[in-house]
N, C-alpha and C positions, 0 to 999 in steps of 0.2 A: 518408442516405449520408454527408452532410457531418459529422454527429455521429460516425459510425464513424471517419472519417479523423481528426477532432479527437482522439478518445479514443486511437486508435493512436499518434498523434504524441505526445500527452501521456504515455502509458505509456512510450514509448521515452525521452522527455526525462527523466522522473522516474528511470528506470532509469540512464540515463547520468550524471545529476547525482549520484545515490547512489554510483555507482562512482567518480566523481571525488572525492567526499568533501566535507568541510566547506568552505564558502565557494565551492563550484562555481558556484552561481547568480550570485553577485556577480561572479566572474571572467568568466563567460560574458557577462553584461550589459556589463561594461566592455570586454572584448576585441572584442565584436561591435557595440558602440555601440547597445545595445538598452536602452530605458528599464527600470529595475529593477522598477517597479510593473507595467508591461506584461508583462514576462517572468514575474513572480510570478503575474499573472492567468492566463497560459497554463498555468503549472505547476499552479495550483489549479483549472483548468477553467472559470474565469469568462470567458475569452476563448479563441478558437480560434487566433489568431495569423494574420497575413497570410502569404501564400505567400513573400513576400520575407523576412520575419522567420524563418519556418521554414527557409528555405534557408540563412540566416546561421547558424542553430543547427546545422543538419546539417554545414555546413562547419567549424564550431568543433570538432566531434567527429570531423573527417576522415572523414565518411560521405557517400555519395551521398544525395541527397534521398529517393529511393525506398527506399533501404535503411533509413532511419529508420522507415518504415511497416512494413517487414518485421520489424524488431526489435520494434516496438510490438505487432504481431499475436502474435509469439512470447511476449512478456511477458504480454499479456492471456490467452493460452491457458494459460500456466503458472499464472497466478494463479487462473484458473477451475478448473483441474485441482486445485490445492492446496485451494481452497475446497470442491470436491466431495469430495475425499478427507477433509477435516476433517469435513464434514457426515455422512459415512458412518461416522465413528468415534464412540465414546462417551467420556464422561469417565472410564471405567474405568481407563485408563492413568494418569490422574493421581490416582486415589483408591484404587488397589489397596494392600493391606497389604504385599505383598512387592515391594520395589523390584527392577526389572530395568534393564539398560542403556537400554531403550527408553523407560521411564517415569520415569527419574531425572533430576532437574534439577540435581543436584549438592549441595554442602554447604549451600547456602542454601535447599534445598527444605524445605517444611513440609507437614504433612498438612492437607488441607482438604476440606470437603464443600460442594457447591453447595446452598444452602438453598432449600427450596420456599417457596411463598407462605405456607403455613400456619406455617412456622417463621420468619417475618419476612424472607423473601427478597425481598419486593417493596419496593423503595425508590424514591424519586423519581429522575427522570432526572438532576436536579442532583447528588444524592448519588452516583449511579453514575458520573457524569462526574468528580467529584472523586476518587473511588476509582480510576478508570481513570488519571487523571493521576498519582496517587500511585504506582501500579504502574509506569507508563511511565517516570517519573523515578527509580525506585528503583535503576537501574543494576545490575539482577540479571538472571538468566536468565528470570525471570518477565516482566520488562519487555520483553525481546527477544521472547519467545514471544507476548506480547500484541500487540506492535507488528506482528509478522508476521501474526498472525490478523486484525488490523484491516485491514492492507493487502490481504490475500487476500479478505476479505469485501467490502471496498469495491470492489476491482477486479471481483469476481464480480457484484456488484450493478450496477456500471456496464455491464458486458458484457451482463447480462440486459436492462437498459434499452435498450441499443443494439439488441439483437435485436428487442425489442418495437417499437421505433421503425421498424425496417426492414420488419417484417411489417405 
């Protein structure tokens, strides 16, 4: 149960910080007199945060303490729904020959094919991480798409783990 509360709070906090934009975490830490390392550990999921600290965070965003958890549940449900929708789709939208508004990523879009293992598609985790970083730092729609997918899959995995812990 405690893990569920922690994940709900973390999901809401991450969402609120993203809405506030660049430097939000530093501003929050300074304005609420919270150690930046401790706050970062809460954001990253390494610490759950004391109730006192979570209350400070809620007040920083002008929210009632309980409302943060409501927001967290909504964010997690949305992420789980996004991941489920993605899992039900195929890569056809990205690899079709005829572009449509739904599968076009704009002028920087390129044609690509997901390689199979026989075609040299299996690369080391290290190589994949480097490629992922390159795409995320590319400042393109592909980078935005990949970032959204990573967030959705991570949140879905976290939610799945929470549910397994509860049962």
